C-alpha positions in Angstrom: -9.5 3.8 5.7 -8.9 7.2 4.2 -5.2 6.5 3.7 -5.9 3.3 2.0 -8.3 4.9 -0.4 -5.5 7.3 -1.3 -3.8 4.6 -3.3 -4.9 5.9 -6.7 -4.5 5.5 -10.3 -3.9 9.2 -10.7 -0.3 8.9 -9.6 0.8 7.7 -13.0 -1.0 10.3 -15.1 2.2 12.3 -15.2 4.0 9.5 -16.9 1.2 8.8 -19.3 1.2 12.3 -20.6 5.0 12.4 -21.1 5.0 8.9 -22.7 2.2 9.2 -25.3 2.4 12.8 -26.4 6.1 13.2 -27.0 5.7 16.7 -25.5 8.9 18.6 -25.2 10.8 15.6 -26.5 14.1 17.6 -26.8 14.0 18.1 -23.0 14.2 14.3 -22.5 17.9 14.4 -23.7 18.6 15.9 -20.2 16.0 13.8 -18.5 16.9 10.3 -19.7 20.2 10.1 -17.7 18.3 11.3 -14.5 15.5 8.8 -14.6 15.6 5.9 -12.2 15.7 2.6 -13.9 15.1 -1.0 -13.0 16.9 -4.0 -14.4 16.1 -7.7 -14.6 12.5 -7.2 -15.7 10.6 -9.7 -17.9 9.7 -7.1 -20.6 10.2 -6.8 -24.3 9.2 -8.9 -27.3 10.1 -6.2 -29.9 6.6 -5.3 -30.7 6.0 -8.7 -32.4 2.3 -8.4 -31.8 2.0 -5.2 -33.9 2.2 -2.7 -31.0 4.6 -1.3 -28.4 3.0 -2.2 -25.0 3.8 -0.3 -21.8 2.7 -1.5 -18.4 2.2 1.6 -16.2 1.9 0.8 -12.5 0.9 3.4 -9.8 2.1 2.6 -6.3 1.3 4.2 -3.0 4.9 4.5 -1.9 5.7 7.3 0.5 9.0 7.9 -1.3 10.0 9.4 -4.6 11.6 7.5 -7.5 15.1 7.8 -5.9 13.8 6.3 -2.7 13.9 9.5 -0.7 11.1 9.9 1.9 8.5 12.5 1.2 8.5 15.5 3.4 5.8 16.2 5.9 4.4 18.9 3.6 4.4 16.5 0.7 2.7 13.8 2.7 0.0 16.3 3.7 -0.4 17.2 0.0 -1.1 13.7 -1.1 -3.4 13.1 1.8 -2.4 9.6 2.5 -0.5 9.7 5.8 2.8 8.1 6.6 1.7 4.4 6.5 3.9 2.7 3.9 2.0 1.3 1.0 2.6 -1.9 -1.0 -0.4 -2.4 -3.3 -0.6 -1.3 -6.9 -4.1 0.0 -7.2 -3.2 1.6 -10.5 -2.6 -0.6 -13.5 -2.7 0.6 -17.1 -1.7 -1.2 -20.2 -0.9 1.3 -23.0 -0.9 -0.1 -26.5 0.7 2.0 -29.2 0.7 0.6 -32.8 4.2 0.5 -34.3 3.5 3.5 -36.6 2.9 5.7 -33.5 -0.4 7.0 -34.9 -2.5 6.4 -31.7 -2.4 5.3 -28.1 -4.9 3.4 -26.1 -4.7 3.3 -22.3 -6.5 0.2 -21.0 -7.4 0.3 -17.3 -7.4 -2.9 -15.2 -9.6 -2.5 -12.1 -7.7 -3.1 -8.9 -10.1 -5.7 -7.5 -9.9 -8.1 -10.5 -9.3 -11.6 -9.2 -6.5 -13.5 -10.9 -4.8 -16.9 -10.5 -1.0 -16.3 -10.4 1.7 -18.7 -11.4 3.4 -18.9 -7.9 1.4 -17.3 -5.1 -2.2 -18.5 -5.8 -5.3 -16.4 -6.2 -5.2 -12.7 -5.5 -6.7 -9.4 -6.3 -4.5 -8.0 -9.0 -3.6 -5.0 -6.9 -2.0 -7.4 -4.4 0.2 -9.4 -6.8 3.2 -7.0 -6.7 3.3 -7.0 -2.9 2.5 -10.8 -2.7 5.5 -11.7 -4.9 7.7 -9.3 -3.0 6.7 -10.7 0.4 7.1 -14.3 -0.9 10.7 -13.5 -1.9 11.5 -12.0 1.5 9.9 -15.0 3.3 12.1 -17.3 1.2 15.2 -15.3 1.9 14.5 -15.6 5.7 13.9 -19.3 5.3 17.1 -19.8 3.5 19.1 -17.9 6.1 17.1 -17.7 9.4 20.0 -16.3 11.3 20.9 -13.6 8.9 19.2 -10.2 8.6 17.6 -9.1 5.3 20.1 -7.1 3.4 19.6 -4.1 1.1 20.2 -6.5 -1.9 17.4 -8.8 -0.5 15.1 -5.8 -0.5 16.1 -4.8 -4.1 15.7 -8.4 -5.3 12.3 -8.6 -3.6 11.1 -5.5 -5.4 12.3 -7.0 -8.7 10.3 -10.2 -7.9 7.2 -8.1 -7.2 7.5 -6.3 -10.5 8.1 -9.5 -12.5 5.2 -11.2 -10.8 2.9 -8.5 -11.8 4.3 -8.3 -15.4 3.7 -12.0 -15.9 0.3 -11.9 -14.3 -0.7 -9.1 -16.7 0.6 -11.2 -19.6 -1.5 -14.2 -18.4 -4.6 -12.1 -18.1 -4.4 -10.1 -21.3 -2.2 -12.2 -23.6 0.1 -9.2 -24.0 3.8 -9.2 -23.2 4.8 -5.7 -22.0 7.7 -4.2 -23.9 8.3 -1.6 -21.3 7.5 -1.0 -17.7 7.0 2.3 -15.8 6.3 2.6 -12.0 5.1 5.9 -10.5 4.5 7.1 -6.9 1.8 9.4 -5.6 3.6 12.7 -5.6 4.0 12.9 -9.3 0.3 13.3 -9.9 0.2 16.5 -7.8 3.4 17.8 -9.3 2.2 17.3 -12.9 -1.3 18.8 -12.3 0.2 21.9 -10.7 2.8 22.1 -13.5 0.1 22.6 -16.2 -2.0 25.0 -14.0 -4.8 22.6 -13.0 -7.1 20.5 -15.1 -10.8 21.2 -16.0 -13.3 18.5 -14.9 -17.1 18.3 -14.8 -19.5 16.6 -12.3 -23.1 15.7 -12.9 -24.0 16.3 -9.2 -22.5 17.9 -6.1 -20.1 15.7 -4.2 -19.2 15.6 -0.5 -17.4 12.4 0.3 -15.1 12.7 3.4 -13.1 9.4 3.0 -11.5 10.7 -0.2 -11.8 14.4 0.6 -13.9 14.9 -2.5 -16.0 18.0 -2.0 -17.0 19.6 -5.3 -20.0 21.4 -6.8 -21.7 20.2 -10.0 -20.6 21.5 -13.3 -17.3 22.5 -14.9 -14.4 23.5 -12.6 -10.6 23.4 -12.6 -8.9 21.3 -10.0 -5.3 21.0 -9.0 -3.0 19.6 -6.3 -4.7 17.7 -3.4 -8.2 18.5 -4.8 -7.4 16.8 -8.0 -6.2 13.8 -6.1 -9.5 13.7 -4.2 -11.4 14.0 -7.5 -9.8 10.9 -9.0 -9.6 8.7 -5.9 -13.3 8.7 -4.8 -15.0 5.4 -5.1 -17.4 5.4 -2.1 -20.9 6.8 -2.9 -20.5 5.9 -6.5 -22.9 3.3 -8.0 -20.2 1.0 -9.4 -17.5 1.7 -6.9 -14.0 1.3 -8.4 -15.3 1.1 -12.0 -16.9 4.6 -11.6 -13.6 5.7 -10.0 -11.9 4.6 -13.2 -14.3 6.7 -15.2 -13.4 9.7 -13.1 -9.7 9.0 -13.6 -10.0 8.5 -17.4 -12.1 11.7 -17.7 -9.4 13.5 -15.8 -6.5 12.0 -17.8 -8.1 12.9 -21.1 -8.3 16.5 -20.1 -4.8 16.4 -18.7 -3.4 15.1 -21.9 -5.4 17.7 -23.8 -4.0 20.5 -21.7 -0.5 19.1 -22.0 -0.9 19.2 -25.8 -2.3 22.7 -25.8 -0.3 25.7 -27.2 -0.3 27.3 -23.8 1.7 24.4 -22.4 3.9 23.6 -25.4 5.0 27.3 -25.7 5.8 27.7 -22.0 9.3 26.5 -21.2 8.6 26.8 -17.5 5.7 24.4 -17.7 7.6 22.0 -19.8 10.4 22.1 -17.3 8.0 21.5 -14.5 6.7 18.4 -16.3 10.2 17.0 -16.7 10.9 17.7 -13.0 7.7 15.9 -12.0 8.8 12.9 -14.1 12.3 12.9 -12.6 10.9 12.6 -9.1 8.0 10.4 -9.9 8.8 7.3 -11.9 11.1 4.4 -12.6 11.4 2.8 -16.0 13.0 -0.4 -17.3 16.7 0.0 -18.0 16.4 -1.0 -21.7 14.0 1.8 -22.6 15.4 4.4 -25.1 13.1 7.1 -23.8 14.3 9.9 -26.2 13.9 7.7 -29.3 10.4 6.6 -28.1 9.3 10.2 -27.5 10.5 11.4 -30.9 8.4 8.8 -32.6 5.3 10.1 -30.9 5.8 13.8 -31.1 3.2 14.3 -33.8 0.4 12.4 -32.1 -2.9 14.3 -31.8 -5.2 14.3 -28.8 -8.0 12.8 -30.7 -5.9 9.7 -31.2 -5.3 9.2 -27.4 -8.1 7.1 -26.0 -9.0 5.5 -22.7 -10.7 2.1 -22.2 -11.4 -0.5 -19.4 -11.2 -4.2 -19.7 -14.6 -6.1 -19.8 -15.7 -7.6 -16.5 -18.2 -10.4 -15.8 -19.2 -9.3 -12.3 -18.5 -6.6 -9.7 -20.2 -8.2 -6.7 -18.5 -11.6 -6.3 -16.6 -12.8 -3.2 -13.7 -15.0 -2.4 -14.2 -18.0 0.0 -12.9 -15.7 2.9 -15.5 -13.0 2.1 -13.3 -10.6 0.2 -15.2 -8.6 -2.5 -13.7 -9.1 -6.0 -14.3 -8.2 -9.6 -14.3 -11.2 -12.0 -13.3 -11.4 -15.6 -13.1 -13.9 -18.4 -9.4 -14.0 -19.5 -10.3 -15.0 -23.0 -12.7 -12.1 -23.3 -10.1 -9.8 -21.9 -7.4 -11.0 -24.3 -9.7 -10.5 -27.3 -10.6 -7.0 -26.2 -7.0 -6.0 -25.6 -5.9 -7.6 -28.8 -8.1 -5.3 -30.8 -5.9 -2.3 -30.0 -2.7 -3.7 -31.4 -3.1 -2.3 -34.9 -4.8 0.6 -36.7 -6.1 -1.8 -39.3 -9.7 -3.1 -39.1 -9.7 -6.7 -37.9 -12.6 -9.0 -38.6 -14.2 -10.2 -35.4 -13.3 -13.9 -34.9 -16.0 -16.4 -34.2 -16.5 -16.9 -30.5 -15.1 -20.3 -29.5 -17.5 -22.1 -27.1 -17.6 -25.5 -25.6 -19.4 -28.1 -27.6 -21.4 -31.1 -26.6 -23.9 -31.8 -23.9 -22.2 -33.4 -21.0 -24.3 -35.3 -18.5 -24.9 -33.9 -15.1 -25.8 -35.9 -12.0 -27.9 -33.5 -9.9 -27.2 -35.6 -6.7 -23.5 -34.8 -7.1 -24.1 -31.0 -7.1 -24.8 -28.9 -4.0 -26.7 -25.7 -4.6 -26.7 -22.8 -2.2 -29.2 -20.0 -2.8 -28.8 -16.3 -1.8 -31.9 -14.1 -1.7 -31.0 -10.4 -2.2 -34.6 -9.3 -2.7 -37.3 -8.2 -0.2 -39.4 -11.4 -0.9 -39.4 -13.6 2.2 -38.8 -17.3 1.7 -37.7 -16.9 -2.0 -34.4 -18.8 -1.4 -36.2 -21.7 0.3 -38.7 -22.0 -2.6 -36.0 -22.0 -5.3 -34.0 -24.5 -3.3 -37.0 -26.7 -2.9 -37.6 -26.6 -6.6 -34.1 -27.7 -7.3 -34.3 -30.3 -4.6 -37.2 -31.9 -6.4 -34.9 -32.2 -9.4 -32.4 -34.1 -7.3 -29.9 -31.4 -6.5 -28.3 -31.3 -3.1 -29.4 -28.6 -0.7 -26.7 -26.1 0.3 -26.9 -22.9 2.4 -29.9 -20.6 2.2 -28.9 -17.0 2.8 -30.4 -13.6 2.8 -28.2 -10.7 1.8 -30.2 -7.6 0.7 -28.8 -5.7 -2.3 -25.8 -8.0 -2.7 -26.2 -8.3 -6.5 -27.5 -6.3 -9.4 -28.7 -9.2 -11.4 -29.8 -12.8 -10.8 -27.3 -15.4 -11.8 -25.7 -18.8 -11.2 -22.1 -18.7 -10.0 -19.6 -21.4 -10.5 -15.9 -21.9 -9.9 -15.1 -22.2 -13.7 -16.5 -20.9 -16.9 -17.2 -24.4 -18.3 -18.9 -26.0 -15.3 -21.8 -28.1 -16.9 -23.6 -28.2 -13.5 -23.9 -24.4 -13.5 -25.5 -24.4 -16.9 -27.9 -27.3 -15.9 -29.0 -25.3 -12.8 -29.3 -22.2 -14.9 -31.6 -23.9 -17.3 -33.6 -25.4 -14.5 -34.3 -21.9 -13.3 -35.4 -20.5 -16.6 -32.1 -19.7 -18.2 -30.3 -17.6 -15.6 -26.9 -16.3 -16.8 -23.8 -18.0 -15.5 -20.8 -16.2 -14.2 -17.4 -17.2 -12.7 -16.7 -16.9 -9.0 -13.5 -18.5 -7.9 -14.8 -18.8 -4.3 -17.4 -21.4 -5.3 -15.8 -24.9 -4.7 -15.9 -27.8 -7.1 -19.1 -29.8 -7.0 -21.1 -26.8 -5.9 -22.9 -23.8 -7.5 -24.4 -20.7 -6.0 -27.7 -19.2 -7.1 -28.1 -15.5 -6.5 -31.6 -14.1 -6.7 -32.0 -10.4 -7.4 -35.0 -8.1 -8.2 -35.0 -9.3 -11.8 -35.7 -12.9 -10.9 -39.0 -14.3 -12.4 -39.2 -17.6 -10.7 -38.0 -21.2 -11.1 -39.5 -23.4 -13.9 -39.4 -26.7 -12.1 -38.9 -28.3 -15.5 -36.9 -31.5 -15.0 -36.0 -31.8 -18.7 -34.0 -28.6 -18.4 -31.2 -30.5 -16.7 -30.3 -32.1 -20.0 -29.6 -28.8 -21.7 -26.1 -27.3 -21.8 -25.9 -24.0 -23.6 -22.9 -21.9 -22.8 -23.2 -20.1 -26.1 -26.4 -18.5 -24.9 -25.8 -18.2 -21.1 -22.2 -17.6 -20.5 -22.1 -14.6 -18.2 -24.5 -12.5 -16.2 -25.5 -9.3 -18.1 -24.3 -6.4 -16.1 -26.5 -3.3 -15.7 -26.1 -0.8 -18.5 -24.4 1.7 -16.2 -21.6 -0.9 -15.6 -21.5 -2.8 -18.9 -21.6 0.3 -21.1 -18.7 2.3 -19.6 -18.1 5.6 -21.3 -14.9 6.0 -23.2 -12.8 9.1 -23.5 -10.2 10.7 -25.8 -8.0 13.7 -25.5 -9.5 15.6 -28.5 -12.3 18.1 -28.9 -13.1 21.1 -26.8 -15.8 19.7 -24.4 -15.2 18.7 -20.8 -17.1 15.4 -20.2 -19.4 15.3 -17.1 -19.2 12.2 -14.9 -20.6 11.0 -11.6 
């Protein structure tokens, strides 16, 4: 478990700093020819959407960018063991307006559930490995007597990268212009190169799975300790979303320190940053890295910001019981689109389904999950819905399985979900891909105030007022960070 948690977003921080600050751009003249590159990637639309978009992917590979295995000492430093990793738990979409005046790094949580073009539904952190494995499986099927060649392996990696690039495009509406992929070691190398990064915690932390053991308050972390700081997700209220907060707070301070006079005026630190990049990341072969860095050399820390895509739930499950984070792609695309330009954009009117489609309660099976301490609540709510003609599904008790009461459906426009919602007093509706067609799931949490039993409610269909379950403020109102100012933000 500890090694799996080690797959962390922090591995690509080194690239982020080098990409968006233009720091030491003259050094890139010597760096560009040494960077590993990848061809055949589905990137580049020329910034036609008003921004240059960079997809940064952090992998848990136990090799460097040139494919060399990490030494035993380096494996010990990154605290992940020797088990080879395939997932991409780190996904950042960086949007930079064409004038180069700002940069926004948008985090995509690793557990976001997506429907891919070719391999079905998946957590987004498994898309890369899923496409890679699908390619290898097909290669074996095409030539069952032949062993997989090195070219097969290279082509499979390319398939994994393109599968992820296209899935991100489908999710966000953004075509990546460039691609960068980073392994674990780069994070440690970069942090050490700048002499450590200041962080601040609200409370003491001792979480053995990640190795996070820190006191409350401001402190400077580096190396393995910095890796533990940003990879912790257990014992945090919102799990991976709180881990992203940790990581963004860390990255903002890292960018700030990289931009500081103490780093810019120190040739040895700049050289160490370039060395970290050389060993750490792969970029698409069409990227003119020097030209790009020169355009950004005057960017200020205050114009470097960190955001996270909006989510609709953090406690949903697939049909096989895997915990997932759900999102509304239209909502995500609107959010991401707002960072394409420095100009103010008027908020477009929200497009919602119209009409009041009829719902036959007898054709809808409703399961009810009671997450409260109230005995028999699921049975009472199910009985109320049964009186309205709905089919009775499973009655379950799962304490503390949800933050808020809601009705879950397999799609955002399922009229049956809204009919059940209104029958129960207007519960919010959220998307859960695990809910099959013809069924909905009612989840009852501590905020539930009781069914109405009003049969007329089944005639109401109001997606404009009950589209998604409201998340708790600690989750919905995620803090944002930039690389300006002098304060060190305190986080969980």
